[in-house]
C-alpha positions as CSV (number, residue, x, y, z in Angstrom):
1,M,-4.9,-11.7,-6.6
2,A,-5.1,-10.2,-3.1
3,D,-4.1,-7.0,-1.3
4,K,-3.3,-7.1,2.4
5,R,-3.1,-4.0,4.6
6,V,-1.5,-3.7,8.0
7,V,-0.7,-0.8,10.3
8,Y,2.5,-0.8,12.3
9,L,2.5,1.2,15.6
10,K,6.1,1.9,16.8
11,F,7.1,2.7,20.4
12,T,10.1,3.2,22.6
13,T,10.4,1.3,25.8
14,V,11.6,2.5,29.2
15,D,15.0,0.9,28.6
16,G,15.5,2.9,25.4
17,K,14.8,0.2,22.8
18,S,12.2,0.3,20.1
19,T,9.3,-2.2,19.5
20,S,6.3,-2.3,17.3
21,I,2.9,-4.0,17.0
22,T,1.1,-5.0,13.8
23,I,-2.6,-4.4,13.3
24,S,-4.1,-6.7,10.6
25,G,-7.1,-5.4,8.7
26,P,-7.1,-1.8,9.9
27,R,-10.2,0.4,9.2
28,A,-10.0,2.2,5.9
29,G,-9.2,5.9,6.3
30,L,-7.4,5.5,9.6
31,T,-5.6,8.8,10.4
32,L,-2.4,9.5,12.3
33,A,-4.3,11.2,15.0
34,E,-6.5,8.2,15.5
35,A,-3.6,5.8,15.5
36,Q,-1.7,8.0,18.0
37,A,-4.7,8.1,20.3
38,A,-5.0,4.3,20.3
39,A,-1.2,3.9,20.8
40,T,-1.2,6.4,23.6
41,A,-4.0,4.4,25.3
42,L,-1.9,1.2,25.0
43,V,1.0,3.0,26.7
44,D,-0.9,4.8,29.4
45,N,-2.9,1.6,30.3
46,K,0.1,-0.7,30.1
47,V,-1.8,-3.0,27.8
48,I,1.3,-4.5,26.1
49,L,5.0,-4.9,26.8
50,G,8.0,-4.7,24.6
51,S,10.6,-7.4,24.2
52,G,12.0,-8.7,27.5
53,D,8.8,-7.5,29.2
54,A,10.0,-3.8,29.0
55,Q,7.2,-1.3,29.7
56,L,6.4,1.0,26.8
57,A,7.5,4.6,27.3
58,A,6.0,6.4,24.3
59,F,4.5,6.1,20.8
60,T,6.9,7.2,18.1
61,S,5.2,6.5,14.7
62,A,2.6,4.8,12.7
63,S,2.8,3.4,9.1
64,E,0.4,1.6,6.8
65,V,1.8,-1.1,4.5
66,T,-0.1,-2.7,1.6
67,T,1.2,-5.8,-0.1
68,H,-0.2,-7.2,-3.3
69,T,0.0,-10.9,-3.9
70,E,-0.6,-12.5,-7.3
71,E,-0.4,-16.1,-8.2
72,L,2.0,-17.0,-11.0
73,H,0.5,-18.9,-14.0
């Protein structure tokens, strides 16, 4: 039995498309403000690109997803 948590940061690109990145194993208690600050740094410093090498234009949202996996017996 295992739980897995990831955080998705979603962005728009300069060509008007959307893209996201997945952060595996985020720190417990991560807030929207902290996620937004990290995402804004990624945009401002041009750390990553969207599909087709499009530059990120802005952070749009963050979400945390937890999945639970259990072996069948």
